[in-house]
C-alpha positions in Angstrom: 105.5 103.1 76.7 106.5 99.8 74.9 103.7 97.4 74.1 105.6 94.6 75.8 105.3 96.5 79.1 101.5 96.5 78.8 101.5 92.8 78.6 104.3 91.7 80.9 102.2 91.6 84.1 99.8 89.0 82.7 101.6 87.2 79.9 102.6 84.4 82.2 99.0 83.3 82.8 98.9 81.3 79.6 101.9 79.2 80.2 101.5 75.6 81.5 100.1 75.8 85.1 102.4 74.6 87.8 102.0 74.4 91.5 104.3 76.3 93.8 106.3 74.0 96.0 106.8 75.1 99.6 110.5 74.8 100.5 111.2 72.6 103.5 112.2 74.2 106.8 115.8 73.0 107.4 117.5 72.3 110.7 116.3 72.8 114.2 113.1 74.4 115.4 111.1 74.3 118.6 114.0 75.7 120.8 111.5 77.2 123.2 110.3 73.8 124.3 114.0 72.5 124.4 115.6 70.0 122.2 118.3 67.3 122.0 120.1 67.0 118.7 121.3 63.5 118.2 123.9 62.3 115.7 125.6 59.1 114.9 128.6 59.9 117.0 127.1 61.6 120.1 124.5 64.0 121.6 124.5 67.6 122.5 122.5 68.9 125.5 120.7 72.2 125.3 118.7 74.1 127.8 116.3 77.1 127.7 117.1 80.3 129.6 114.4 82.9 130.3 114.3 86.4 131.8 111.4 88.6 132.6 112.0 92.3 131.8 110.5 95.3 133.7 108.0 95.9 131.0 106.5 92.4 131.4 108.1 90.7 128.4 109.8 87.4 128.7 113.0 86.9 126.8 114.2 83.4 125.9 117.6 82.0 124.9 119.2 78.6 124.5 122.5 77.3 125.9 124.5 74.3 124.9 126.6 72.2 127.3 130.3 72.4 126.6 132.6 69.4 126.4 133.9 70.1 129.9 130.4 70.0 131.3 129.8 73.7 131.7 127.2 75.7 129.8 128.1 77.9 126.9 127.1 81.4 126.1 123.4 82.1 125.6 122.3 82.0 122.0 119.7 84.6 121.2 117.1 83.8 118.6 116.0 86.8 116.5 112.4 86.4 117.6 112.7 85.7 121.3 110.3 87.9 123.2 107.0 86.8 124.7 104.7 89.8 125.0 103.1 90.4 128.4 99.7 88.9 129.0 100.0 86.0 126.7 98.6 82.8 128.4 97.2 79.5 127.4 99.0 79.2 124.0 102.4 78.0 122.8 104.7 80.4 121.1 108.0 79.6 119.3 111.2 81.5 118.7 113.0 81.7 115.4 115.5 78.9 114.8 119.1 78.8 116.1 121.8 76.3 115.1 123.4 73.9 117.6 126.6 71.8 117.2 127.1 68.2 118.1 130.4 67.1 119.6 131.8 63.8 118.3 131.9 60.9 120.8 135.4 59.8 121.6 136.5 56.1 121.9 140.2 56.7 122.3 140.9 56.5 118.6 139.2 59.7 117.4 139.9 63.3 118.2 137.5 65.6 120.0 136.8 67.9 117.1 133.2 69.1 117.2 130.8 68.3 114.4 128.6 71.3 113.6 125.6 72.2 111.5 125.0 75.5 109.8 122.0 77.5 111.1 119.1 76.9 108.8 117.8 79.8 106.7 115.1 81.8 108.3 111.5 80.9 107.3 109.4 83.5 105.6 105.7 83.1 104.6 103.7 85.0 102.0 100.0 84.2 102.3 97.2 85.7 100.2 93.5 85.1 99.6 93.8 84.2 95.9 93.4 81.0 94.0 96.0 79.7 91.6 93.3 79.7 89.0 93.0 83.5 89.3 95.3 85.0 86.6 96.3 87.9 88.9 97.4 85.6 91.7 99.1 83.2 89.3 101.2 86.1 88.0 101.8 87.3 91.6 103.0 83.8 92.7 105.4 83.5 89.8 106.8 87.0 90.4 107.2 86.3 94.2 109.0 83.1 93.7 111.2 84.6 91.1 112.0 87.6 93.3 112.8 85.4 96.2 115.3 83.4 94.2 116.9 86.6 92.9 117.2 88.0 96.4 118.6 84.8 97.9 115.7 84.0 100.2 115.9 80.2 100.2 113.3 79.3 102.8 110.1 81.0 101.7 106.6 79.7 101.2 104.1 81.4 98.9 100.6 80.2 99.0 97.0 81.3 98.4 94.1 80.4 100.7 90.7 81.8 99.4 88.9 80.5 102.5 89.3 83.0 105.3 89.5 80.3 108.0 92.2 78.4 106.0 94.0 81.7 105.5 94.1 82.3 109.3 95.2 78.8 109.9 98.1 79.2 107.4 99.3 82.3 109.3 99.1 80.5 112.6 101.1 77.5 111.2 103.9 79.8 110.0 104.1 81.5 113.4 104.1 78.1 115.1 107.1 77.1 112.9 109.0 80.2 113.9 108.7 82.3 110.8 110.8 85.5 111.0 108.7 87.3 108.5 105.0 86.9 107.5 103.4 88.8 104.6 99.6 88.6 104.2 96.6 90.1 102.5 93.7 91.3 104.6 90.5 90.6 102.6 88.5 90.1 105.8 89.6 91.9 109.0 87.3 90.1 111.3 88.4 86.6 110.2 92.2 87.4 110.1 92.8 90.0 112.8 93.5 87.6 115.7 96.0 85.5 113.6 97.8 88.6 112.2 98.1 90.2 115.7 99.6 86.9 117.0 102.0 86.9 114.0 103.0 90.5 114.8 104.0 89.5 118.3 106.7 87.1 117.1 107.4 87.9 113.5 108.0 90.9 111.2 104.5 91.5 109.7 104.0 92.9 106.3 100.6 93.3 104.6 99.7 93.8 101.0 97.0 94.0 98.4 93.6 94.1 100.1 93.2 95.9 103.5 95.3 99.1 103.3 92.9 101.0 105.4 92.9 98.4 108.2 96.6 97.4 108.2 97.2 99.5 111.3 94.6 97.5 113.2 96.7 94.4 112.9 100.1 95.9 113.7 101.4 95.7 110.1 104.8 97.4 109.7 104.2 98.3 106.0 101.4 97.7 103.6 101.9 97.5 99.8 99.1 97.5 97.2 97.1 99.1 94.5 95.2 102.2 95.6 91.9 100.3 95.1 89.6 103.2 96.0 91.6 105.5 93.6 91.3 102.9 90.9 87.5 102.8 91.3 87.4 106.6 91.3 89.5 106.7 88.1 87.0 104.3 86.5 84.1 106.5 87.5 85.9 109.5 85.8 86.3 107.5 82.7 82.6 106.6 82.5 81.8 110.3 83.1 84.2 111.4 80.3 82.6 109.0 77.9 79.2 110.5 78.5 77.7 107.5 80.4 74.7 108.7 82.4 72.8 105.6 83.4 73.4 102.9 86.0 76.9 101.4 86.1 77.3 97.8 87.4 80.3 97.1 89.7 80.8 93.3 89.3 82.4 91.5 92.3 83.9 88.1 91.5 84.9 87.2 95.1 82.4 86.9 98.0 84.7 88.6 100.6 87.4 91.1 99.7 87.8 94.6 101.2 89.9 95.6 98.2 87.2 94.9 95.7 84.6 96.7 97.8 87.0 99.7 97.9 87.0 99.7 94.1 83.2 99.9 94.0 83.3 102.6 96.7 85.7 104.6 94.6 83.4 104.2 91.6 80.5 105.5 93.7 82.6 108.5 94.8 83.3 109.8 91.3 80.6 108.5 88.9 77.9 111.0 88.4 75.1 108.4 88.0 73.9 105.4 90.1 76.1 102.3 90.9 74.7 98.8 91.4 76.9 96.1 92.8 76.6 92.6 91.2 77.9 89.6 93.1 79.1 86.8 90.9 79.3 83.2 92.3 82.7 82.2 93.5 84.5 80.0 90.9 87.5 79.2 88.8 88.4 82.0 86.5 90.2 79.6 84.1 87.1 77.5 83.7 85.0 78.3 80.6 81.9 77.1 82.3 82.4 79.8 85.0 82.6 82.5 82.3 79.3 81.4 80.9 77.8 81.6 84.3 79.4 85.1 84.9 78.2 86.3 81.5 74.7 85.2 82.2 74.7 87.1 85.5 76.1 90.2 83.9 73.5 90.0 81.1 70.7 89.6 83.6 71.9 92.6 85.7 72.2 94.8 82.6 68.6 94.0 81.8 67.3 94.4 85.3 69.0 97.8 85.9 69.0 99.0 82.3 72.7 99.5 82.8 74.7 101.9 80.7 78.0 100.7 82.0 79.8 97.6 83.4 82.9 97.6 85.5 84.6 94.2 86.1 87.3 93.9 88.7 89.6 91.2 87.2 91.4 91.2 83.9 90.1 87.6 83.2 86.6 89.0 83.0 87.3 91.7 80.4 86.4 89.6 77.4 83.5 87.9 79.2 81.9 91.3 79.8 82.6 92.7 76.3 81.4 89.5 74.8 78.2 89.5 76.9 77.4 93.1 75.9 77.9 92.3 72.2 75.8 89.1 72.5 72.8 90.9 74.0 73.2 93.9 71.7 73.6 96.3 74.6 75.1 99.7 74.3 76.7 99.5 77.8 80.2 100.7 78.1 82.6 98.2 79.7 85.7 99.0 81.8 88.0 96.7 83.8 90.3 97.1 86.7 92.9 94.3 86.1 95.5 93.5 83.5 94.4 91.5 80.4 96.3 90.4 77.4 93.5 91.4 75.1 93.0 94.8 76.7 94.9 96.9 74.2 93.1 95.3 71.3 89.7 95.6 73.0 90.3 99.3 73.7 91.5 99.9 70.2 88.5 98.3 68.7 86.1 100.2 70.9 84.8 97.1 72.7 86.4 98.1 76.0 86.3 101.7 77.2 89.3 101.4 79.5 91.5 99.0 81.5 93.3 99.9 84.7 96.4 97.8 85.6 96.3 96.2 89.1 100.0 95.7 89.7 100.4 92.0 90.5 104.2 91.9 89.7 104.9 95.3 91.4 103.2 94.1 94.6 105.1 90.8 94.6 108.4 92.6 94.1 107.8 95.1 96.9 106.8 92.4 99.4 109.9 90.3 98.7 112.1 93.3 98.9 110.7 94.1 102.4 111.3 90.5 103.5 114.8 90.7 102.2 115.4 93.9 104.2 114.4 92.0 107.4 116.7 89.1 106.5 119.7 91.4 105.9 119.2 94.3 108.3 119.7 93.8 112.0 118.0 97.2 112.6 114.9 95.9 111.0 115.0 92.8 113.0 115.1 94.8 116.2 111.5 95.9 115.5 110.5 92.3 116.4 111.1 93.1 120.0 108.4 95.8 120.0 104.8 95.0 120.6 102.2 96.2 118.1 101.3 99.1 120.4 104.9 100.2 120.6 105.7 100.0 116.9 105.4 103.0 114.6 102.2 103.4 112.7 101.8 101.3 109.5 103.6 102.8 106.5 101.2 102.5 103.5 102.7 102.4 100.0 100.1 102.3 97.3 100.5 101.9 93.5 99.0 104.8 91.6 96.5 103.4 89.1 97.2 104.0 85.4 94.4 103.9 82.8 94.7 102.4 79.3 92.1 104.2 77.2 91.8 105.5 73.6 93.9 108.5 74.4 96.6 106.2 75.7 96.4 104.0 72.7 96.8 106.9 70.4 100.4 107.4 71.7 101.4 103.9 70.6 103.9 103.7 67.7 102.7 102.7 64.2 102.5 98.9 63.8 102.0 98.3 67.5 99.2 95.7 66.9 101.5 93.5 64.7 104.2 93.7 67.3 101.8 92.9 70.1 100.4 90.0 68.2 103.8 88.6 67.5 104.6 88.6 71.2 101.2 87.3 72.3 101.3 84.4 69.8 104.2 83.0 71.7 102.5 83.0 75.0 98.8 83.6 74.8 97.6 83.0 71.3 94.2 81.6 72.4 93.5 84.8 74.3 94.1 87.1 71.3 93.3 84.9 68.4 90.3 87.0 67.3 92.5 90.1 67.1 95.5 88.5 65.4 93.9 86.2 62.8 96.0 87.5 60.0 
């Protein structure tokens, strides 16, 4: 496996930070409430048509008045069904385009002016911060994939606060998003919003929450097999002869996926596992790493820990540095990609690293949204209620471990090649390994 492949998922984190710009929703929205499109030369009248079906659903359409005063054919938005039993809240359809006939004054012809239908809106919402290297890489990969696939009206954003995350989902639904992709770090805080999204949009879930995706009506869930990753970590500690307590270090206050990793560690590790909760903070802030290192050092002393598992690549050097600083013999492992991981493993400071698949997850999510955008059959699923839809399809990335055995298969001179690449993008993260 080329060394460059080991680094590609996280190499972008050291580039200049930039904020993702949410692309504006073009054209006409709010057709459910009715609208009048005005232009410099005239107006076009539209009206809303509704029909209740035998199963209780209400279907909506829009009609536009013709030049002769009659009403044209019903235009059917892709998302146009109101599930039975929904009361007391506004729902919106997906957008449709309307044309505006030019006003005549005896000197102009009656040719109609028209507007192209706006691109469908898609939203990708996760629980990560831009300062988390995993989510920074995910955001970059998602935006790049959207551009490559021709999805021009897509918003990618992170909302670490559960309430803000739910509000962002609600906002996308309110604006008529055809597709919504979301993580599920906290089922209780997001279930209502995700179920509402499922009633009017194609719902995809990813990353955290694979085991609860079916409870929100997700059509497909993509992510790392978090529990398997934790189990693989436990097997690595066992193989290294670790027998004392292993710390499972959680860097986010609420995240089902991180808890699953600790659960997997408990499943396979032969000894005791203690969970250590770090304060929430900015993983790019040096002060936070000092705080995290202090917490890890304290926990090692308190539990006489023989092993430490951190769950984000950005914490790999923090953990190995802390162990060295306090002269501990604890073995350190990480679930999460880190630029320095191959060097740390080769030097014996890091027992193993398990990649977390940020770019793979972004690519799969965007491909699924593109399938909705291009495939009428996929769009037809929007007419189904969550109870009518097929069970969630779960697609999980198999975790792969980078350890000494893996390193032994690298070609001669790999460190020099890796350093040459890293010096271009992340010199500050590998300077101690590439000083020559």
